[in-house]
C-alpha positions as CSV (number, residue, x, y, z in Angstrom):
1,M,2.3,34.3,13.6
2,T,5.9,33.8,12.5
3,D,6.8,31.5,9.3
4,T,8.1,29.1,11.2
5,T,5.0,28.4,12.8
6,Q,2.9,28.7,10.0
7,H,5.2,26.0,8.6
8,A,5.0,23.8,11.6
9,A,1.2,23.8,11.6
10,R,0.8,23.0,8.1
11,E,3.1,20.0,8.8
12,A,0.8,19.1,11.3
13,D,-2.5,19.5,9.6
14,A,-1.1,17.5,6.2
15,A,-0.2,14.7,9.0
16,R,-3.7,15.0,10.7
17,G,-5.5,15.5,7.0
18,Y,-4.0,12.3,6.1
19,P,-6.9,9.9,5.3
20,L,-7.0,6.5,7.6
21,V,-6.1,4.2,4.4
22,V,-3.0,5.7,4.0
23,H,-1.8,5.0,7.9
24,I,-2.8,1.4,7.4
25,L,-0.6,1.3,4.4
26,F,2.0,2.7,5.9
27,V,1.8,-0.2,8.8
28,G,1.5,-2.3,5.7
29,I,4.6,-1.3,4.3
30,F,6.4,-1.4,7.3
31,I,5.0,-5.7,7.7
32,V,6.3,-5.7,4.1
33,G,9.9,-4.5,5.1
34,W,9.7,-6.9,8.4
35,A,8.9,-10.1,6.3
36,E,11.6,-9.3,3.6
37,M,14.9,-8.5,6.4
38,S,13.5,-10.8,9.4
39,I,15.5,-13.3,8.4
40,V,19.0,-11.7,8.8
41,G,18.8,-11.6,12.3
42,I,17.3,-15.2,12.5
43,L,19.5,-17.2,10.1
44,P,21.9,-19.2,12.2
45,D,19.0,-20.2,14.4
46,I,17.1,-21.5,10.8
47,A,20.0,-23.3,9.6
48,A,20.5,-24.7,12.7
49,S,17.1,-26.2,12.6
50,Y,17.7,-27.6,9.2
51,G,21.3,-29.0,9.9
52,V,22.9,-26.6,7.4
53,S,25.5,-23.6,7.4
54,S,24.3,-20.1,7.5
55,T,26.1,-19.8,3.9
56,D,24.0,-22.3,2.6
57,L,21.1,-20.6,3.6
58,G,22.2,-17.5,2.2
59,V,20.4,-18.5,-1.4
60,V,17.0,-18.0,0.8
61,I,17.8,-14.5,0.3
62,S,19.1,-14.1,-3.2
63,L,15.9,-15.7,-4.7
64,Y,13.4,-13.5,-2.6
65,S,15.3,-10.7,-3.9
66,L,15.3,-12.3,-7.8
67,S,11.4,-12.7,-7.2
68,F,10.8,-9.0,-5.6
69,A,12.5,-8.1,-9.3
70,I,11.3,-10.1,-11.4
71,V,8.1,-11.6,-10.7
72,G,7.0,-8.9,-8.7
73,P,5.9,-6.9,-11.7
74,A,4.4,-9.5,-13.7
75,V,2.3,-10.1,-10.7
76,L,0.8,-6.4,-10.5
77,V,0.1,-7.1,-14.1
78,L,-1.9,-9.6,-13.7
79,V,-4.1,-7.7,-11.0
80,R,-3.8,-4.7,-11.4
81,G,-7.5,-4.6,-13.3
82,L,-8.7,-5.1,-10.0
83,S,-10.1,-2.1,-7.6
84,P,-7.0,-0.8,-5.4
85,R,-9.1,-2.2,-2.1
86,V,-9.5,-5.5,-3.4
87,M,-5.8,-5.8,-4.9
88,L,-4.1,-4.1,-2.2
89,A,-6.5,-6.4,0.5
90,S,-5.5,-9.5,-1.9
91,L,-1.7,-9.3,-1.7
92,M,-1.3,-8.7,1.9
93,A,-3.8,-11.6,2.5
94,V,-1.0,-13.3,0.3
95,I,2.2,-12.0,2.6
96,A,-0.1,-13.3,5.4
97,V,-0.4,-17.3,3.8
98,T,3.1,-17.0,2.4
99,S,4.8,-16.0,6.1
100,L,3.0,-18.7,7.9
101,A,3.6,-21.2,5.2
102,S,7.5,-20.5,5.4
103,A,7.2,-20.9,9.4
104,M,5.2,-24.2,9.3
105,T,8.0,-25.9,6.6
106,D,10.7,-27.7,7.5
107,D,12.3,-28.2,4.3
108,V,15.0,-25.8,2.8
109,V,13.5,-25.6,-0.9
110,A,9.6,-25.2,0.0
111,M,10.7,-22.6,2.6
112,S,12.6,-20.8,-0.5
113,S,9.7,-21.5,-2.5
114,W,7.4,-19.8,-0.7
115,R,9.5,-16.9,0.4
116,M,9.7,-16.0,-3.2
117,A,5.6,-16.6,-3.0
118,L,6.2,-13.7,-0.3
119,A,8.4,-11.5,-2.7
120,A,6.4,-11.0,-5.4
121,A,3.1,-10.1,-3.3
122,S,5.2,-7.8,-1.4
123,A,6.4,-5.9,-4.5
124,A,3.4,-5.6,-5.9
125,F,2.0,-4.6,-2.7
126,A,4.5,-1.9,-2.3
127,G,4.8,-0.3,-5.7
128,T,0.7,-0.3,-5.7
129,T,0.9,1.1,-1.8
130,M,2.9,4.4,-3.5
131,S,0.7,4.9,-6.3
132,V,-2.3,4.6,-4.5
133,A,-1.1,6.5,-1.9
134,V,-0.4,10.1,-3.8
135,R,-3.9,9.5,-5.4
136,L,-5.1,9.7,-1.9
137,V,-3.7,13.4,-0.8
138,P,-3.6,16.7,-2.5
139,P,-1.2,16.9,-5.0
140,Q,1.3,19.2,-3.0
141,N,1.4,17.0,0.0
142,R,2.6,14.5,-2.6
143,G,6.4,14.1,-1.7
144,R,5.7,14.1,2.4
145,V,2.9,11.2,2.0
146,L,5.6,9.3,-0.1
147,G,8.1,10.4,2.3
148,Y,5.6,9.0,4.8
149,I,5.1,5.5,3.2
150,A,9.3,4.9,3.0
151,A,9.2,5.8,6.7
152,G,7.0,2.5,7.2
153,F,10.0,0.6,5.3
154,G,12.4,2.8,7.4
155,G,11.0,1.5,10.5
156,S,11.1,-2.1,9.5
157,L,14.9,-1.7,9.0
158,V,15.2,-0.4,12.6
159,G,12.8,-2.3,14.5
160,G,12.1,-5.1,12.2
161,V,15.3,-7.7,13.0
162,P,15.9,-6.5,16.7
163,L,12.4,-7.1,17.2
164,T,13.1,-10.6,15.5
165,I,15.9,-11.7,17.5
166,L,14.0,-10.9,20.2
167,I,10.8,-12.7,19.5
168,S,13.1,-15.9,18.5
169,D,15.3,-16.0,21.5
170,F,11.9,-16.1,23.5
171,G,9.9,-18.6,21.5
172,G,11.9,-19.9,18.4
173,W,12.2,-18.0,14.7
174,R,9.3,-20.0,13.9
175,L,6.9,-17.4,16.3
176,S,8.5,-14.6,14.9
177,M,6.9,-15.6,11.7
178,E,3.8,-16.5,12.4
179,L,3.4,-13.1,14.3
180,I,4.2,-11.7,11.1
181,A,1.5,-13.6,9.2
182,A,-0.8,-12.7,12.1
183,A,0.3,-8.5,11.8
184,A,-0.8,-9.5,8.0
185,V,-3.9,-10.6,8.6
186,L,-5.3,-7.4,10.9
187,V,-3.9,-5.2,8.2
188,T,-5.8,-6.7,5.6
189,L,-9.1,-6.6,7.3
190,A,-8.1,-3.2,8.3
191,L,-8.0,-2.4,4.0
192,W,-11.2,-4.1,3.4
193,F,-13.2,-2.0,5.7
194,A,-11.4,1.3,6.4
195,W,-11.0,1.8,2.4
196,P,-13.0,5.3,1.5
197,A,-16.6,4.0,0.5
198,A,-16.2,6.0,-2.8
199,A,-13.2,4.3,-3.6
200,R,-15.0,1.0,-3.9
201,A,-17.2,0.8,-6.8
202,K,-14.4,1.4,-9.2
203,A,-10.9,0.0,-10.0
204,E,-8.3,3.4,-10.2
205,H,-5.8,1.6,-12.8
206,A,-6.2,1.7,-16.1
207,P,-6.1,-1.6,-18.3
208,M,-2.4,-2.3,-19.1
209,R,-1.4,-1.3,-22.4
210,T,2.3,-1.8,-23.6
211,A,1.6,1.7,-25.8
212,A,1.4,3.7,-22.2
213,I,4.8,2.1,-21.4
214,R,6.3,3.0,-24.9
215,A,5.2,6.5,-24.1
216,L,6.8,7.4,-21.2
217,P,8.6,10.5,-21.7
218,A,12.7,10.6,-20.9
219,S,12.8,11.9,-17.4
220,H,10.3,8.9,-16.5
221,M,13.6,6.7,-17.7
222,I,16.3,9.3,-16.0
223,A,14.2,9.0,-12.7
224,Q,14.5,4.8,-12.7
225,A,18.1,4.9,-14.3
226,S,19.4,7.4,-11.1
227,M,16.9,5.1,-8.7
228,F,19.2,2.5,-9.9
229,L,22.5,4.5,-9.5
230,W,20.9,5.6,-6.0
231,M,20.9,2.3,-4.8
232,L,24.3,0.9,-6.4
233,A,26.0,3.9,-4.7
234,Y,24.4,2.8,-1.2
235,A,24.3,-0.7,-1.4
236,V,28.4,-0.9,-1.8
237,P,29.4,0.3,1.7
238,F,26.1,-0.7,3.2
239,T,26.7,-4.7,2.5
240,F,30.3,-4.6,3.9
241,L,30.8,-1.2,6.3
242,P,29.4,-3.4,9.4
243,S,31.8,-6.0,9.0
244,I,34.9,-2.8,8.4
245,L,33.7,-1.8,11.6
246,R,34.0,-5.1,13.2
247,E,36.4,-6.5,12.3
248,S,38.6,-4.1,10.7
249,L,38.5,-1.4,12.8
250,G,38.2,-3.3,15.7
251,Y,34.5,-1.9,17.2
252,S,32.9,-4.4,19.8
253,A,29.2,-5.7,19.2
254,V,27.4,-3.2,21.5
255,E,29.3,-0.4,19.9
256,L,28.0,-1.6,16.1
257,T,24.8,-2.1,17.5
258,I,24.4,1.5,18.9
259,A,25.9,2.6,15.4
260,M,23.1,0.4,13.4
261,V,20.1,1.7,15.1
262,L,20.7,5.2,15.1
263,F,21.5,4.6,11.3
264,G,18.1,2.8,11.2
265,C,16.5,5.8,12.8
266,C,18.3,8.8,10.8
267,C,17.0,6.6,7.3
268,V,13.2,6.8,8.6
269,A,14.1,10.6,9.3
270,G,15.8,10.9,5.9
271,A,13.0,9.6,4.5
272,Q,10.7,12.2,6.5
273,L,13.0,15.2,5.1
274,G,13.5,14.3,1.6
275,G,9.5,14.4,1.7
276,M,9.1,17.7,2.9
277,V,11.9,19.6,1.0
278,S,10.7,18.0,-2.0
279,D,7.5,19.6,-1.6
280,R,9.1,22.9,-0.9
281,L,12.2,22.9,-3.3
282,G,10.8,20.8,-5.8
283,E,11.8,16.9,-7.1
284,L,15.4,17.6,-8.9
285,R,16.7,20.0,-6.1
286,T,16.4,17.9,-3.2
287,I,17.5,14.9,-5.2
288,T,21.1,16.7,-5.9
289,L,21.2,18.2,-2.8
290,A,20.9,14.5,-1.1
291,F,23.0,13.5,-3.9
292,S,25.5,15.4,-2.8
293,A,25.6,15.2,0.6
294,H,25.7,11.3,0.5
295,A,28.8,11.6,-1.6
296,A,30.1,13.9,0.9
297,I,30.0,11.8,3.7
298,L,31.1,8.8,1.6
299,L,33.9,11.0,1.3
300,A,34.6,11.7,5.2
301,A,33.5,8.2,6.2
302,P,37.4,6.6,6.0
303,F,38.5,9.3,8.1
304,L,35.6,10.1,11.1
305,T,34.9,6.2,11.5
306,Q,38.7,6.3,13.1
307,S,36.7,7.1,16.4
308,F,33.6,6.1,18.1
309,P,32.2,9.7,17.9
310,G,33.3,10.0,14.7
311,V,31.4,6.5,13.8
312,L,28.2,7.8,15.0
313,L,27.9,10.7,13.3
314,T,29.1,9.2,9.9
315,M,25.8,6.9,10.3
316,A,24.0,9.7,11.2
317,A,24.4,11.6,8.4
318,W,24.7,8.7,6.2
319,G,21.6,7.7,6.6
320,L,20.0,11.3,6.7
321,A,21.4,12.1,3.3
322,S,20.9,8.4,1.6
323,W,17.1,8.2,2.1
324,M,16.5,11.8,2.0
325,S,16.6,11.2,-2.1
326,T,14.1,8.2,-2.0
327,P,10.7,10.4,-2.0
328,P,11.5,12.8,-4.3
329,L,12.7,10.0,-6.9
330,Q,9.4,8.2,-6.6
331,A,7.2,11.3,-6.6
332,Q,9.4,12.2,-10.0
333,I,8.6,8.0,-11.1
334,A,5.0,8.7,-10.3
335,K,4.6,11.9,-11.7
336,T,6.1,11.3,-15.0
337,S,4.1,7.0,-15.4
338,G,0.8,8.8,-15.6
339,D,-2.2,5.9,-16.0
340,I,0.7,2.9,-14.9
341,S,2.0,4.7,-12.2
342,D,1.4,1.5,-9.8
343,L,3.4,-0.5,-12.6
344,M,6.1,1.8,-12.4
345,L,6.6,2.4,-8.9
346,T,6.4,-2.1,-8.4
347,L,9.6,-1.6,-10.9
348,S,11.1,0.9,-9.4
349,N,11.5,-1.5,-6.4
350,S,12.7,-4.0,-9.0
351,V,15.0,-1.8,-9.8
352,L,16.4,-1.0,-6.2
353,H,16.6,-4.8,-5.5
354,A,19.2,-4.8,-9.4
355,G,20.9,-2.5,-7.6
356,I,21.3,-4.4,-4.5
357,A,22.4,-7.2,-5.8
358,V,24.8,-5.7,-8.2
359,G,26.3,-3.6,-5.4
360,A,27.3,-6.4,-3.0
361,G,29.0,-7.5,-6.0
362,L,30.4,-4.7,-6.9
363,G,31.5,-4.0,-3.2
364,A,33.0,-7.0,-2.9
365,L,35.8,-6.4,-5.9
366,L,36.2,-3.0,-3.9
367,M,37.0,-4.8,-0.6
368,A,40.0,-6.9,-2.4
369,Q,41.3,-3.6,-4.2
370,S,41.6,-0.8,-1.4
371,M,39.9,0.9,0.8
372,S,39.8,4.4,-1.5
373,A,37.9,2.8,-4.1
374,F,35.7,1.1,-1.4
375,F,34.4,4.8,-0.9
376,H,35.4,6.7,-3.7
377,V,33.9,4.6,-6.3
378,P,29.9,5.1,-5.2
379,V,30.7,8.5,-4.8
380,A,31.8,8.4,-8.6
381,I,28.3,6.7,-9.4
382,L,26.1,9.6,-7.4
383,A,28.3,12.0,-8.9
384,V,27.4,10.6,-12.7
385,A,23.8,10.2,-11.6
386,I,23.6,14.3,-10.6
387,V,25.4,14.8,-14.3
388,L,22.7,12.7,-16.0
389,L,19.9,14.5,-14.1
390,W,21.0,18.1,-14.8
391,R,22.0,17.4,-18.6
392,H,18.6,15.6,-19.0
393,Q,16.8,19.2,-17.5
394,R,19.0,21.3,-19.3
395,S,17.8,19.4,-22.9
396,H,14.2,19.7,-21.9
397,A,14.3,23.0,-21.0
398,A,16.1,23.9,-24.0
399,L,13.6,22.1,-26.3
400,A,10.8,23.9,-24.6
401,E,12.7,27.3,-25.3
402,A,12.7,26.1,-28.5
403,G,8.7,25.2,-28.5
404,A,7.9,28.3,-27.7
405,A,10.0,30.3,-29.7
406,V,8.3,28.8,-32.7
407,N,4.8,29.3,-31.6
408,R,5.6,32.5,-31.1
409,F,7.1,32.9,-34.9
410,D,3.9,31.4,-36.1
411,R,1.7,33.7,-34.3
412,G,3.8,36.5,-35.6
């Protein structure tokens, strides 16, 4: 059997070896992403039903991100003493209730309030899911399973918005949110009844201690900072590139749809690829490779996007390279968090949403300056992240070598 065949066999065995609950968590993350992104595709329909403009309704999206970033970690602190089975099932039940309530309300303020509660539960669910997933598989499959979970969210980017638009055209925008609620109920039941029996009786999370946060190593802070810088570099072009392609470069709505669907599919593939590469090369090398490829694509984008085949190439390569970095970053955060990995992974989601908010504002400023700055500044941000990671690695290695030398001297 060749090395390639053996590697393929190992990958297939790993996928088949995931516990059933990991696949349920994959569906749960898809629902979290679907609930978050669904409003984007039906914003005009919701605005029309409330008698307001889409711009006025945009505050609902802003408040969702704010709640996800700030309230989500607080919710996790409150419920993390529960067993993972009870915690995840309860959070998914809250997602079901708040999605249904959002569909039933006739008031913008009430809808925004329910969406903020949805965001808080979603943030806590996402962080706990990643922490639990890495505990349910062998250490050598940690990056792969995080890539699998990340692909669930990426799948919601690919299918969630188009699916919501189709449902809205068929039965109105409220029906799409009602179906999200129904799917969340099914996942709640699946989590409750399919959870491994051996893990039901005990809580896997240690009580929250501020000392545990103060004891986090510098490598953890570097990983969180890298997560922010990655999302900042990603959010700048992602927020405005569709508008550039449509309005500035003159591509049709059909061409833009094809490009965005391709982009979403490659984001899912990139997350899977990042998990597999991380398990073979390690987190730091994979992050460096992904950041470097991400920067190269952004440098080439102004030239490639002059033709539609170039647009497709740009979106495919960008999706693969950008999302390839998420599993190793999450693995690094989980590995350096100890008993509070669930809280720190939830915090990393808050960091991502902070990056989205800052990136959108920075993108608007860069758009007013020049197209060159619009693409070059994200490249510079990624370069800073790479330097930050490797400088810390060198410092850590030097300290370890110095400690080993002292030990050798003492023994001598």
